[in-house]
ZAMARGU-4260 file (C-alpha; in steps of 0.2 Angstrom, whole numbers, plus 5000, padded with zeros to 4 digits):
<rodrens>
0) 5227/4896/5027 | 5212/4904/5018 | 5197/4911/5027 | 5179/4909/5020 | 5165/4921/5024
5) 5148/4921/5016 | 5139/4936/5010 | 5125/4938/4996 | 5121/4951/4983 | 5105/4953/4972
10) 5102/4949/4954 | 5086/4956/4947 | 5073/4953/4961 | 5082/4938/4968 | 5099/4935/4977
15) 5113/4923/4977 | 5126/4918/4990 | 5144/4924/4987 | 5159/4916/4996 | 5172/4929/5001
20) 5189/4920/5001 | 5204/4930/5010 | 5222/4925/5008 | 5237/4934/5017 | 5255/4932/5013
25) 5272/4940/5016 | 5278/4954/5005 | 5276/4972/5000 | 5259/4979/5005 | 5246/4976/4992
30) 5227/4974/4993 | 5218/4965/4978 | 5200/4961/4976 | 5196/4949/4962 | 5180/4940/4956
35) 5173/4954/4944 | 5170/4967/4957 | 5162/4984/4951 | 5170/5001/4956 | 5160/5001/4973
40) 5167/4984/4977 | 5185/4989/4972 | 5184/5005/4983 | 5180/4994/4998 | 5199/4992/5000
45) 5201/5009/5007 | 5185/5008/5017 | 5190/4991/5024 | 5208/4995/5029 | 5203/5011/5037
50) 5189/5003/5047 | 5200/4989/5053 | 5213/5001/5059 | 5201/5013/5067 | 5192/4999/5076
55) 5209/4995/5084 | 5212/4979/5075 | 5229/4974/5069 | 5232/4976/5051 | 5249/4970/5046
60) 5259/4976/5031 | 5257/4961/5019 | 5250/4956/5003 | 5231/4954/5004 | 5220/4944/4991
65) 5201/4943/4992 | 5192/4933/4980 | 5173/4934/4977 | 5166/4918/4971 | 5158/4913/4959
70) 5171/4923/4950 | 5161/4924/4933 | 5147/4934/4940 | 5148/4953/4942 | 5148/4959/4960
75) 5140/4976/4964 | 5137/4988/4979 | 5145/4992/4995 | 5138/4977/5005 | 5154/4967/5003
80) 5163/4979/5015 | 5158/4969/5031 | 5162/4952/5025 | 5179/4957/5018 | 5184/4965/5034
85) 5178/4950/5044 | 5187/4939/5033 | 5204/4948/5035 | 5203/4949/5054 | 5198/4931/5055
90) 5213/4927/5044 | 5224/4936/5056 | 5217/4926/5071 | 5208/4941/5079 | 5191/4933/5077
95) 5186/4915/5081 | 5181/4906/5065 | 5169/4894/5074 | 5153/4905/5070 | 5157/4913/5054
100) 5151/4899/5043 | 5134/4899/5051 | 5130/4917/5046 | 5129/4928/5030 | 5137/4945/5032
105) 5132/4961/5023 | 5135/4979/5026 | 5144/4995/5021 | 5158/5001/5032 | 5162/5019/5036
110) 5180/5024/5039 | 5178/5023/5058 | 5171/5006/5058 | 5152/5010/5059 | 5140/4999/5049
115) 5129/5008/5036 | 5113/5001/5028 | 5113/4993/5011 | 5099/4989/4998 | 5092/4972/4994
120) 5091/4965/5011 | 5074/4957/5010 | 5079/4946/4994 | 5095/4942/5003 | 5087/4936/5019
125) 5075/4925/5009 | 5091/4917/5001 | 5099/4915/5018 | 5084/4905/5023 | 5084/4895/5007
130) 5102/4890/5009 | 5099/4884/5028 | 5111/4897/5036 | 5108/4900/5054 | 5106/4919/5052
135) 5112/4935/5045 | 5123/4949/5052 | 5120/4966/5046 | 5118/4985/5050 | 5105/4989/5063
140) 5095/5000/5050 | 5092/4985/5040 | 5085/4974/5054 | 5067/4977/5052 | 5067/4972/5034
145) 5078/4956/5037 | 5066/4951/5051 | 5052/4950/5039 | 5059/4933/5035 | 5055/4920/5048
150) 5066/4906/5053 | 5083/4914/5053 | 5093/4924/5067 | 5094/4942/5063 | 5109/4950/5072
155) 5110/4968/5069 | 5125/4978/5075 | 5132/4996/5074 | 5150/4994/5072 | 5163/4981/5066
160) 5170/4980/5084 | 5152/4973/5090 | 5152/4961/5076 | 5169/4954/5082 | 5164/4953/5100
165) 5149/4943/5095 | 5159/4931/5085 | 5171/4929/5099 | 5157/4926/5111 | 5160/4942/5121
170) 5143/4948/5119 | 5127/4937/5116 | 5113/4948/5110 | 5096/4940/5106 | 5091/4939/5088
175) 5080/4954/5082 | 5062/4949/5079 | 5046/4958/5074 | 5028/4952/5073 | 5026/4951/5054
180) 5007/4949/5053 | 5004/4962/5066 | 5015/4975/5057 | 5007/4970/5041 | 4990/4974/5047
185) 4995/4989/5057 | 5002/4998/5041 | 4987/4994/5030 | 4980/5012/5031 | 4977/5024/5017
190) 4977/5043/5020 | 4965/5046/5005 | 4947/5041/5003 | 4934/5041/4989 | 4922/5051/5001
195) 4934/5066/4998 | 4928/5067/4980 | 4913/5078/4977 | 4902/5074/4963 | 4909/5064/4948
200) 4897/5049/4951 | 4900/5042/4934 | 4919/5043/4935 | 4918/5034/4952 | 4907/5021/4945
205) 4920/5018/4931 | 4934/5017/4943 | 4925/5004/4953 | 4922/4994/4937 | 4941/4996/4933
210) 4946/4990/4950 | 4934/4975/4950 | 4941/4968/4934 | 4959/4975/4935 | 4956/4985/4919
215) 4967/4999/4913 | 4957/5016/4912 | 4960/5033/4904 | 4952/5049/4910 | 4948/5063/4898
220) 4944/5080/4904 | 4950/5098/4905 | 4962/5104/4919 | 4954/5105/4936 | 4940/5093/4933
225) 4947/5081/4946 | 4956/5067/4936 | 4971/5066/4947 | 4961/5067/4963 | 4951/5052/4958
230) 4966/5042/4951 | 4975/5044/4967 | 4961/5036/4977 | 4960/5020/4965 | 4972/5010/4977
235) 4960/5013/4991 | 4946/5003/4983 | 4957/4989/4976 | 4958/4972/4986 | 4970/4973/5001
240) 4988/4966/4997 | 4991/4948/5002 | 5007/4945/5012 | 5014/4936/4997 | 5010/4951/4986
245) 5017/4962/4999 | 5034/4953/4999 | 5035/4953/4980 | 5032/4972/4980 | 5044/4975/4995
250) 5058/4965/4986 | 5058/4977/4971 | 5058/4992/4982 | 5072/4985/4993 | 5084/4982/4979
255) 5081/5000/4972 | 5084/5007/4990 | 5067/5014/4991 | 5063/5007/5009 | 5067/5018/5024
260) 5074/5011/5040 | 5056/5013/5047 | 5048/5003/5033 | 5049/4984/5035 | 5036/4979/5022
265) 5025/4988/5010 | 5007/4984/5015 | 4997/4995/5004 | 4996/4995/4985 | 5009/5006/4977
270) 5004/5022/4967 | 5017/5028/4956 | 5015/5044/4946 | 5031/5048/4935 | 5032/5065/4927
275) 5029/5066/4908 | 5047/5071/4905 | 5052/5053/4911 | 5064/5043/4900 | 5060/5026/4893
280) 5074/5019/4905 | 5066/5027/4920 | 5049/5020/4916 | 5053/5002/4911 | 5070/5000/4919
285) 5087/4998/4912 | 5104/5007/4913 | 5121/4999/4914 | 5116/4989/4929 | 5098/4985/4923
290) 5089/4992/4938 | 5070/4992/4939 | 5059/5006/4933 | 5042/5014/4937 | 5032/5000/4930
295) 5040/4988/4942 | 5039/4999/4957 | 5020/5000/4953 | 5019/4980/4954 | 5003/4975/4962
300) 4997/4993/4962 | 4993/5008/4951 | 5004/5017/4938 | 4997/5034/4934 | 5002/5043/4919
305) 4996/5061/4920 | 4996/5072/4904 | 4997/5056/4893 | 4999/5066/4877 | 5014/5075/4884
310) 5025/5059/4886 | 5037/5056/4872 | 5030/5043/4860 | 5045/5031/4861 | 5042/5031/4880
315) 5024/5025/4879 | 5028/5012/4865 | 5041/5003/4876 | 5026/4999/4888 | 5017/4989/4875
320) 5025/4972/4879 | 5025/4974/4898 | 5007/4979/4898 | 5003/4962/4889 | 5016/4950/4898
325) 5016/4958/4915 | 5034/4956/4916 | 5049/4966/4908 | 5065/4958/4902 | 5080/4970/4902
330) 5095/4964/4892 | 5112/4972/4892 | 5128/4966/4885 | 5134/4959/4902 | 5117/4956/4911
335) 5099/4950/4908 | 5086/4952/4921 | 5067/4950/4923 | 5056/4961/4934 | 5038/4959/4937
340) 5026/4973/4932 | 5008/4968/4936 | 5000/4985/4938 | 4984/4994/4933 | 4987/5008/4921
345) 4978/5024/4924 | 4981/5038/4911 | 4974/5056/4911 | 4974/5068/4897 | 4965/5084/4890
350) 4952/5081/4876 | 4960/5095/4866 | 4977/5106/4866 | 4967/5119/4875 | 4971/5123/4893
355) 4953/5128/4897 | 4935/5127/4891 | 4937/5145/4884 | 4952/5140/4873 | 4944/5125/4865
360) 4936/5136/4851 | 4954/5141/4846 | 4957/5124/4839 | 4950/5115/4823 | 4947/5097/4820
365) 4964/5095/4812 | 4973/5102/4827 | 4963/5091/4839 | 4966/5075/4829 | 4985/5079/4828
370) 4985/5081/4847 | 4976/5064/4849 | 4988/5055/4837 | 5001/5056/4850 | 4993/5041/4858
375) 4996/5026/4846 | 4983/5013/4842 | 4992/4999/4851 | 4993/5008/4867 | 4975/5013/4866
380) 4971/4995/4862 | 4977/4990/4880 | 4966/5002/4889 | 4948/4995/4892 | 4939/5010/4899
385) 4938/5028/4892 | 4930/5040/4903 | 4926/5058/4901 | 4928/5069/4917 | 4917/5084/4917
390) 4920/5099/4928 | 4911/5098/4945 | 4896/5109/4947 | 4895/5122/4961 | 4880/5113/4969
395) 4890/5097/4971 | 4905/5106/4978 | 4895/5115/4991 | 4885/5099/4996 | 4886/5093/5014
400) 4879/5076/5010 | 4890/5061/5016 | 4898/5052/5002 | 4902/5034/5000 | 4918/5029/5007
405) 4932/5018/4999 | 4929/5004/5011 | 4911/5001/5005 | 4916/5002/4987 | 4931/4990/4991
410) 4919/4977/4998 | 4910/4976/4981 | 4926/4975/4972 | 4932/4961/4983 | 4916/4951/4980
415) 4918/4953/4961 | 4936/4948/4962 | 4932/4932/4971 | 4920/4927/4958 | 4934/4929/4945
420) 4946/4919/4955 | 4934/4905/4956 | 4930/4907/4937 | 4948/4906/4932 | 4955/4894/4945
425) 4959/4881/4931 | 4966/4895/4920 | 4985/4897/4922 | 4990/4915/4924 | 4973/4923/4923
430) 4966/4931/4939 | 4954/4944/4933 | 4943/4948/4918 | 4956/4960/4911 | 4968/4945/4908
435) 4956/4935/4897 | 4962/4931/4879 | 4950/4928/4865 | 4948/4910/4870 | 4942/4914/4887
440) 4931/4928/4881 | 4922/4916/4870 | 4920/4904/4885 | 4915/4916/4899 | 4907/4931/4890
445) 4893/4922/4880 | 4879/4934/4876 | 4861/4932/4869 | 4852/4938/4854 | 4847/4955/4862
450) 4865/4958/4867 | 4871/4954/4850 | 4859/4966/4842 | 4865/4980/4854 | 4883/4976/4850
455) 4880/4977/4831 | 4871/4994/4833 | 4886/5000/4843 | 4899/4995/4830 | 4889/5001/4815
460) 4880/5017/4821 | 4892/5024/4834 | 4907/5020/4823 | 4916/5009/4836 | 4932/5001/4830
465) 4934/4982/4829 | 4946/4982/4843 | 4932/4988/4855 | 4922/4972/4853 | 4932/4961/4864
470) 4935/4976/4876 | 4916/4979/4878 | 4914/4960/4882 | 4927/4960/4895 | 4920/4975/4904
475) 4903/4969/4902 | 4908/4953/4911 | 4915/4964/4925 | 4899/4974/4927 | 4889/4958/4928
480) 4901/4952/4942 | 4898/4968/4952 | 4879/4964/4950 | 4882/4946/4955 | 4875/4940/4938
485) 4880/4924/4930 | 4875/4931/4913 | 4878/4947/4904 | 4863/4957/4901 | 4859/4971/4888
490) 4861/4984/4903 | 4879/4977/4906 | 4883/4979/4887 | 4876/4997/4887 | 4886/5003/4901
495) 4902/4995/4894 | 4899/5004/4877 | 4899/5020/4886 | 4917/5017/4891 | 4923/5016/4873
500) 4922/5035/4869 | 4940/5036/4861 | 4935/5023/4848 | 4920/5033/4842 | 4921/5043/4826
505) 4920/5062/4830 | 4921/5058/4849 | 4927/5076/4853
</rodrens>
C-alpha cells in the first residue's frame, strides 16, 4: 500500500501541486527521498523522524521511500516536512486516510513536532483553490496569509499531534477566516506625508507630474537639499493599490519570506531603497534558485536609487530591459522564471563630485563630465523628468504655514490617471502616459503650430537631445491631464521642457 499526500511549492510567483507518495517495506532501516529534492528537502529526513518519535507516534525500523511527484521538477524548501510526516504516519495506520486527500499540507517541523512557518503561502493557497481542494493545513503563523484566499478551509495548527487529531476527527476546529476587505482598508495608512516637506514647491510639483503619468524621475541636488525626504513621500500621492495589485505584490513578498506573521496583505505601495553597494543579482534577482530582486519587490510601487552615480555601471545596465518590459526573466541552467517589476524609478544624485556647495569650485568641467558619465545614455533615456533640488531657505524652514497634504495631491493624481485609463482602454498593456510608444505619442500628443515652434526653439537653442522630444510630449500630455485639458498647450510644453535639464548642453 502507498499513501498519497498533497502539498505544493512555488515556481516563480506561482505555485504547483506536488504529490507526496510514501512506501514502507521490511528491511534494514533506510529513509530515502526521491523526486529531485534540494538539500533542505533531503534534510527533512532527520526532522521528520525526530518529530514523529517526539510526538509519540510509532516509527518502526523499516525501509522508507518518499517520492515527490512530478519527479522531473526540482523541489525546494522546508515546507515538505509536514506532508512527509503525515504520509508516513498514515502509511503506518496511525492516521485515518479519509480526510487527507481533501487537503494540501505545508509546514516545517521542529524536532519536537511543532510546526514552523514557511514562505510562499499566498501563491500556494491560490493554487489550492484553483485545484478545487477543500482546504489547506499549515502552521498557525501562516494562517492570516492563507486566509486572504476566500473559498478554501484554512486549518492552522501548532503541532503534528494536533494535525493527526484533526485527521482522526478527535478535534473539529472551525476554519480560520479574516475579513479581507476590512483588513485591506484598515492597513491603508502611510506614516509619511507631503505636508512634512518645507519649501520645495517646484520639486513637489514635479513629483505630482511624475505620479500622475507614472513617469520615472531623477532628482539632482547637493547633500541635505531634501531629495530623499521628497522621494520617500512619493507613494503617498500615488493612487491606492487595488486588491488585485495588492495580491500581486504580496505574492512576491511571500515567496521571498518578507511577510511577518502579522502581515496578511500589503495594502500600501512598496518603497524599496537598495544601498548603492547592491549587486546586480540583488537588484534584478537571480542566484542559484532564481529568487526575485529589489525591482520585483518594488512592483506596483517605487524603487528609489539614492546616490545614483555611486552604483556600479553594470548594476544599472541590467535594469534597462526590465524598465522597458516591466517584467524580468531570470534564466539559469536548471530553472527559468519570470517576475513582474512594474515600478516607478526615482533616482537621486549630486550635480558634481562635491560634497557641499563650497567644494564645487574644486572641480573643473572635465571632472564634472567624468562624474556624470557614470550614468549611461540608455538609462537616462528611460527617465522622463530631471529635476533640480535646491537647498531650502531659512524663511521656508521656519514658516508656520500649513502645507498641502498628500491626500489632496493624490486626488488630482487619481483624476489624471482616470483620464489615462479611459484614453488607453483599447490599448493592450498601456495604463498611463509613460507607457506610450511612438505610435501612441503621435495619436494622443498632437500639438499645434505654436507648440511646434516652442519645441523647435527648445531643441535648437537649449541644446536638447533628440531623445528629449518624445519625453517632452509624454510629460506635456500628463500636465494637460492634471489641468483637465484635452489638448496640449504651450504652457504645458514649457513646463515639460523645464524637466529635461540633463539633456541640455552645459546644464551644470
